[in-house]
LOLO-904132 format. One line per field, with one value per residue (C-alpha): residue in three letters; residue number from 1; x, z, y. Coordinates in nm, 4 decimals. Layout:
r (ALA ...) .
k (NUM ...) .
c1 (X ...) .
c3 (Z ...) .
c2 (Y ...) .
//
This chain:
r (UNK UNK UNK UNK UNK UNK UNK UNK UNK UNK UNK UNK UNK UNK UNK UNK UNK UNK UNK UNK UNK UNK UNK UNK UNK UNK UNK UNK UNK UNK UNK UNK UNK UNK UNK UNK UNK UNK UNK UNK UNK UNK UNK UNK UNK UNK UNK UNK UNK UNK UNK UNK UNK UNK UNK UNK UNK UNK UNK UNK UNK UNK UNK UNK UNK UNK UNK UNK UNK UNK UNK UNK UNK UNK UNK UNK UNK UNK UNK UNK UNK UNK UNK UNK UNK UNK UNK UNK UNK UNK UNK UNK UNK UNK UNK UNK UNK UNK UNK UNK UNK UNK UNK UNK UNK UNK UNK UNK UNK UNK UNK UNK UNK UNK UNK UNK UNK UNK UNK UNK UNK UNK UNK UNK UNK UNK UNK UNK UNK UNK UNK UNK UNK UNK UNK) .
k (1 2 3 4 5 6 7 8 9 10 11 12 13 14 15 16 17 18 19 20 21 22 23 24 25 26 27 28 29 30 31 32 33 34 35 36 37 38 39 40 41 42 43 44 45 46 47 48 49 50 51 52 53 54 55 56 57 58 59 60 61 62 63 64 65 66 67 68 69 70 71 72 73 74 75 76 77 78 79 80 81 82 83 84 85 86 87 88 89 90 91 92 93 94 95 96 97 98 99 100 101 102 103 104 105 106 107 108 109 110 111 112 113 114 115 116 117 118 119 120 121 122 123 124 125 126 127 128 129 130 131 132 133 134 135) .
c1 (2.8249 2.9153 2.7877 2.5898 2.3981 2.3297 2.1953 1.9993 1.8251 1.7531 1.5968 1.3998 1.2551 1.1590 0.9783 0.8063 0.6744 0.5620 0.4043 0.2047 0.1016 -0.0236 -0.2045 -0.3669 -0.4825 -0.6405 -0.8054 -0.9428 -1.0685 -1.2711 -1.4559 -1.4775 -1.4227 -1.1685 -1.0887 -1.1011 -0.7544 -0.6062 -0.6383 -0.3554 -0.1273 -0.1851 0.1150 0.3415 0.2017 0.2707 0.6161 0.7272 0.6412 0.7428 1.0614 1.1453 1.1097 1.1347 1.3872 1.6009 1.6126 1.7145 1.9790 2.1299 2.1329 2.2651 2.5492 2.6475 2.5958 2.7168 3.0554 3.3814 3.6459 3.9432 4.2394 4.2018 3.8263 3.6382 3.2732 3.3328 3.2880 3.1146 3.0602 2.8170 2.6314 2.6129 2.4898 2.2205 2.1043 2.0992 1.9137 1.6658 1.5783 1.5580 1.3313 1.1009 1.0678 1.0062 0.7337 0.5785 0.5511 0.4410 0.0625 0.1024 0.2893 0.0490 0.1682 0.5088 0.4323 0.8008 0.8517 0.6981 0.9081 1.2237 1.1470 1.0931 1.4082 1.6082 1.4754 1.5676 1.9184 1.9523 1.8742 2.1273 2.3988 2.3426 2.3472 2.6849 2.8101 2.6841 2.7518 3.1244 3.0433 2.8193 3.0160 2.9460 3.0383 3.3985 3.5508) .
c3 (-0.4920 -0.5330 -0.8325 -0.6128 -0.4626 -0.8040 -0.9479 -0.6359 -0.6312 -1.0052 -0.9631 -0.6643 -0.8739 -1.1521 -0.8979 -0.7543 -1.0984 -1.1772 -0.8346 -0.8620 -1.2181 -1.1143 -0.8171 -1.0405 -1.2863 -1.0069 -0.8597 -1.2002 -1.2414 -0.9200 -1.0550 -1.4248 -1.4689 -1.7362 -1.6609 -1.3591 -1.4543 -1.3365 -0.9779 -1.0486 -1.0400 -0.6649 -0.5525 -0.7949 -0.6748 -0.3112 -0.3732 -0.6070 -0.3498 -0.0323 -0.1387 -0.4788 -0.3796 -0.0013 0.0862 -0.2200 -0.1536 0.2069 0.0932 -0.1585 0.0685 0.3687 0.1555 0.0765 0.4187 0.6730 0.8231 0.6768 0.9363 0.7626 0.6173 0.3335 0.3926 0.2331 0.2279 0.3402 0.1232 -0.1817 -0.3338 -0.0510 -0.1116 -0.4881 -0.4239 -0.1971 -0.4663 -0.7364 -0.5192 -0.4003 -0.7588 -0.8630 -0.5660 -0.6403 -1.0040 -0.9192 -0.6697 -0.9241 -1.1965 -0.9645 -1.0089 -1.3851 -1.3494 -1.1230 -1.2692 -1.1084 -0.7391 -0.6441 -0.8121 -0.5174 -0.2683 -0.4715 -0.4837 -0.1087 -0.0463 -0.2702 -0.0727 0.2570 0.1392 0.0106 0.3568 0.5150 0.2664 0.3283 0.7027 0.6687 0.4642 0.6955 1.0359 1.0549 0.9601 1.2634 1.5794 1.9080 1.9386 2.0342 1.8996) .
c2 (0.7214 0.3513 0.1553 -0.0844 0.2079 0.3594 0.0347 -0.0519 0.2866 0.2635 -0.0805 0.0485 0.3310 0.0885 -0.1305 0.1774 0.2695 -0.0851 -0.1339 0.1898 0.1018 -0.2419 -0.0875 0.1759 -0.0916 -0.2971 0.0130 0.1118 -0.2438 -0.2054 0.0990 0.0175 -0.3557 -0.4380 -0.7998 -1.0259 -1.1478 -0.8162 -0.9384 -1.1817 -0.8742 -0.8350 -1.0479 -0.8601 -0.5263 -0.6133 -0.7607 -0.4820 -0.2163 -0.3987 -0.5739 -0.4290 -0.0662 -0.0341 -0.3056 -0.2407 0.1339 0.0667 -0.1809 0.0613 0.3644 0.1714 0.0326 0.3894 0.5465 0.2876 0.3793 0.2532 0.1696 0.0093 0.1972 0.2694 0.2928 0.0040 -0.0839 -0.4415 -0.7467 -0.5987 -0.9445 -1.0239 -0.6981 -0.7555 -1.1091 -0.9668 -0.7225 -0.9903 -1.2419 -0.9796 -0.8892 -1.2541 -1.3269 -1.0337 -1.1372 -1.5037 -1.4122 -1.1732 -1.4374 -1.7199 -1.6585 -1.6965 -2.0264 -2.2120 -2.5435 -2.4750 -2.4225 -2.4228 -2.0814 -1.8951 -2.0916 -2.0287 -1.6567 -1.6307 -1.8370 -1.6009 -1.3037 -1.4682 -1.5560 -1.2001 -1.0635 -1.2998 -1.2040 -0.8359 -0.8917 -1.0676 -0.7744 -0.4984 -0.6559 -0.5640 -0.2030 -0.1491 -0.0747 0.1023 0.4673 0.5284 0.2049) .
//
């Protein structure tokens, strides 16, 4: 299994654990109030599970499983894929901390931009590896 897949799946599992933990804390807070400030974890909870876990797991597994056509078989431009993983993680973390840095409203925009650029980089990486059957 390639290193990018290993690290991507590891990060995805960390985000899964953090996302479930944040969700459990907010759910507990609904039944037995701890602090109203726990609701500021909602954006991190959503982003950790949606982008940090789901998208990152898909990215890592697709990097491993998409066909390799060149001889010797290569997985395409791995720098693009690594850039996508790094930017995805940076974007998730920036979005997660944005509620705590309300005085810096550009943090949320920077996080979403990093996630968008990450998707574009991965698309550029994966596009040549997707071909019709028989070619």
